C-alpha positions in Angstrom: -53.5 -33.9 -75.6 -52.9 -30.3 -74.9 -52.0 -30.1 -71.2 -49.6 -31.6 -68.7 -52.6 -33.3 -67.0 -53.4 -35.0 -70.3 -49.8 -36.2 -70.6 -49.9 -37.6 -67.1 -53.2 -39.5 -67.8 -51.7 -41.0 -71.0 -48.5 -42.0 -69.1 -50.5 -43.7 -66.4 -52.6 -45.6 -68.9 -49.5 -46.8 -70.8 -47.9 -47.9 -67.5 -51.1 -49.9 -66.5 -50.9 -51.7 -69.9 -47.1 -52.4 -69.3 -46.2 -50.5 -72.4 -42.7 -49.2 -71.5 -40.9 -47.8 -74.5 -42.7 -44.5 -75.4 -42.2 -40.8 -75.7 -45.0 -38.3 -74.8 -45.2 -34.8 -76.2 -48.2 -32.5 -76.2 -50.6 -34.0 -78.6 -48.5 -37.0 -79.5 -47.4 -40.3 -78.1 -44.7 -42.3 -79.9 -44.7 -45.9 -78.9 -41.4 -47.6 -80.0 -42.6 -51.1 -79.5 -45.4 -53.1 -81.2 -48.6 -53.3 -79.1 -51.3 -55.8 -79.5 -54.8 -55.1 -80.8 -56.1 -55.8 -77.3 -53.7 -53.3 -75.7 -54.7 -50.7 -78.4 -58.5 -51.2 -77.7 -58.0 -51.1 -73.9 -55.9 -48.0 -74.2 -58.6 -46.4 -76.5 -61.3 -47.3 -73.9 -59.3 -46.0 -70.9 -58.4 -42.8 -72.6 -62.1 -42.2 -73.6 -63.1 -42.5 -70.0 -60.7 -39.7 -69.2 -62.1 -37.6 -72.1 -59.1 -38.2 -74.4 -59.2 -39.8 -77.8 -56.8 -42.2 -79.5 -56.3 -41.2 -83.1 -55.0 -43.7 -85.7 -55.5 -42.0 -89.0 -52.8 -39.8 -90.4 -55.1 -36.8 -91.1 -56.4 -36.7 -87.5 -52.9 -37.1 -86.1 -51.6 -34.2 -88.3 -54.5 -32.0 -87.2 -53.7 -32.7 -83.6 -50.0 -31.8 -84.2 -51.0 -28.5 -85.8 -53.3 -27.7 -82.9 -50.6 -28.7 -80.4 -48.0 -26.5 -82.1 -50.4 -23.5 -82.0 -51.4 -24.1 -78.4 -47.9 -24.6 -77.3 -46.8 -21.5 -79.2 -49.5 -19.2 -77.8 -50.1 -20.6 -74.3 -46.9 -22.2 -73.2 -44.1 -20.0 -74.7 -42.9 -16.9 -73.0 -42.4 -15.2 -76.4 -44.3 -15.7 -79.6 -42.1 -16.5 -82.6 -40.7 -13.5 -84.6 -41.4 -15.3 -87.9 -44.8 -15.6 -89.6 -47.0 -18.2 -87.9 -47.4 -20.0 -91.2 -43.6 -20.3 -91.5 -43.2 -21.4 -87.9 -45.9 -24.1 -88.1 -44.6 -25.3 -91.4 -41.0 -25.5 -90.0 -42.1 -27.2 -86.8 -44.1 -29.9 -88.6 -41.8 -30.2 -91.6 -44.7 -29.8 -94.1 -45.7 -27.2 -96.7 -48.1 -24.7 -95.0 -50.6 -24.8 -97.9 -50.9 -28.5 -97.4 -51.4 -28.1 -93.6 -53.8 -25.3 -94.1 -56.0 -27.2 -96.6 -56.2 -30.3 -94.4 -56.9 -28.3 -91.3 -59.7 -26.3 -92.9 -61.2 -29.4 -94.5 -61.3 -31.3 -91.2 -62.0 -28.5 -88.6 -64.2 -26.2 -90.7 -62.1 -23.2 -89.8 -58.7 -21.9 -91.0 -55.5 -22.2 -89.1 -55.5 -18.4 -88.9 -59.0 -18.4 -87.2 -57.8 -21.1 -84.8 -54.7 -18.9 -83.9 -56.9 -15.8 -83.4 -59.2 -17.8 -81.1 -56.3 -18.9 -79.0 -54.6 -15.5 -79.0 -57.9 -14.0 -77.6 -58.0 -16.8 -75.0 -54.5 -15.8 -74.0 -55.5 -12.1 -74.0 -58.4 -12.9 -71.6 -56.0 -14.8 -69.4 -53.6 -11.9 -69.3 -56.4 -9.5 -68.6 -57.5 -11.6 -65.7 -54.0 -11.8 -64.2 -54.1 -8.0 -64.2 -50.3 -7.7 -64.6 -50.2 -6.1 -68.0 -52.2 -3.3 -69.5 -54.0 -3.7 -72.9 -51.1 -2.1 -74.8 -48.6 -4.5 -73.2 -50.8 -7.5 -74.0 -51.2 -6.2 -77.6 -47.4 -6.1 -77.9 -46.9 -9.4 -76.2 -49.3 -11.2 -78.6 -47.8 -9.5 -81.7 -50.8 -7.4 -82.6 -50.0 -4.4 -84.9 -52.0 -2.1 -82.6 -54.3 -2.0 -79.6 -57.1 -1.3 -82.0 -56.4 -4.6 -83.9 -56.4 -6.6 -80.7 -59.6 -4.8 -79.5 -61.3 -5.5 -82.8 -60.5 -9.2 -82.7 -61.3 -9.4 -79.0 -64.8 -7.9 -79.5 -65.4 -10.1 -82.6 -64.7 -13.3 -80.6 -66.1 -12.4 -77.2 -68.6 -9.7 -78.0 -66.9 -7.4 -75.4 -64.1 -4.9 -75.6 -61.0 -5.8 -73.6 -61.5 -3.0 -71.2 -65.1 -4.0 -70.5 -64.0 -7.6 -70.0 -61.5 -6.4 -67.5 -64.1 -4.2 -65.7 -66.5 -7.1 -65.5 -63.8 -9.2 -63.8 -63.1 -6.4 -61.3 -66.8 -6.0 -60.5 -67.1 -9.8 -59.9 -64.0 -9.7 -57.6 -65.4 -6.7 -55.7 -68.8 -8.4 -55.3 -67.2 -11.5 -53.9 -65.1 -9.5 -51.5 -68.2 -7.7 -50.2 -70.1 -10.9 -49.4 
């Protein structure tokens, strides 16, 4: 659950099942009351129809929490944390980073750092499309040590340089306006 829409879908499904005592955060629902096996299965089926998954095992839940912290940190915060990401994630989830990192890599097949880079590049693409910040400002906002560092990671992930990506967007916009 990584969006507000997902939270609304989950809330609606819980309301339909008359489950009242719950707290929803990005990636996590804490149900304070006991629910029946029938309610659990019905919730699982209804969430699947909406493209969401009910996770019961502790590893999967922890992975989702890690992903949610990273997504929230990069996409929904105005400012990225000043501390190391590893320290931030460890502090937010109250677990040793090495433990979190090992479980994440084992289950997802990529490192937490790779997951962070992928999301930072997604955020960079979004900021380039908004066209409010230049590449230097985006680099600073996303805590890159230099524009070259951002550009290198951007090209590695997308196959394009940030400036070429931005030019492609402008060409598409111009083509649509000329139709």
